[in-house]
C-alpha positions as CSV (number, residue, x, y, z in Angstrom):
1,M,162.9,55.5,-72.3
2,P,165.7,53.6,-74.0
3,D,167.4,56.9,-75.0
4,L,167.3,58.1,-71.4
5,L,168.8,54.9,-70.1
6,H,171.5,55.1,-72.8
7,R,172.4,58.7,-71.8
8,L,172.6,57.7,-68.1
9,F,174.2,54.2,-68.2
10,G,174.9,53.3,-71.8
11,T,178.2,52.9,-73.6
12,H,178.7,55.7,-76.0
13,V,180.3,54.6,-79.3
14,A,182.1,57.1,-81.5
15,D,180.9,57.4,-85.1
16,P,184.0,56.8,-87.4
17,A,182.4,58.9,-90.2
18,S,182.3,62.0,-88.0
19,N,185.8,61.8,-86.5
20,H,187.8,65.0,-86.8
21,W,190.6,66.9,-85.0
22,D,189.5,69.8,-82.8
23,R,191.7,71.9,-80.5
24,G,194.2,69.1,-79.8
25,H,191.6,66.4,-79.4
26,F,189.9,63.8,-81.6
27,A,186.2,64.7,-81.7
28,S,183.2,62.7,-82.8
29,K,179.6,62.1,-82.0
30,C,177.9,59.0,-80.4
31,V,176.3,56.7,-83.0
32,R,173.2,56.2,-80.9
33,C,172.4,59.6,-79.2
34,G,174.6,62.1,-81.1
35,R,176.3,63.5,-78.0
36,H,179.7,65.0,-78.6
37,M,182.7,62.8,-77.7
38,I,186.4,63.6,-77.4
39,R,189.6,61.8,-76.8
40,L,193.3,62.5,-76.5
41,P,195.6,60.3,-78.6
42,G,196.2,57.0,-76.8
43,L,193.2,57.4,-74.4
44,P,189.6,56.1,-74.6
45,W,186.7,58.1,-75.9
46,R,184.6,60.1,-73.4
47,V,181.5,62.3,-73.6
48,G,182.2,66.0,-73.7
49,R,183.6,68.8,-75.8
50,A,187.1,70.0,-76.4
51,D,186.6,73.4,-74.6
């Protein structure tokens, strides 16, 4: 249940160890749930993929 609540309402935190550059975005994974995260330089992290 805590994982479901995290996916719906939680704050996703990018894992610094898995940060890499992918198709013009910084890419990482959430420390807690492992979901893919992306961000453009100067913007905050968001859940998603650089497609």
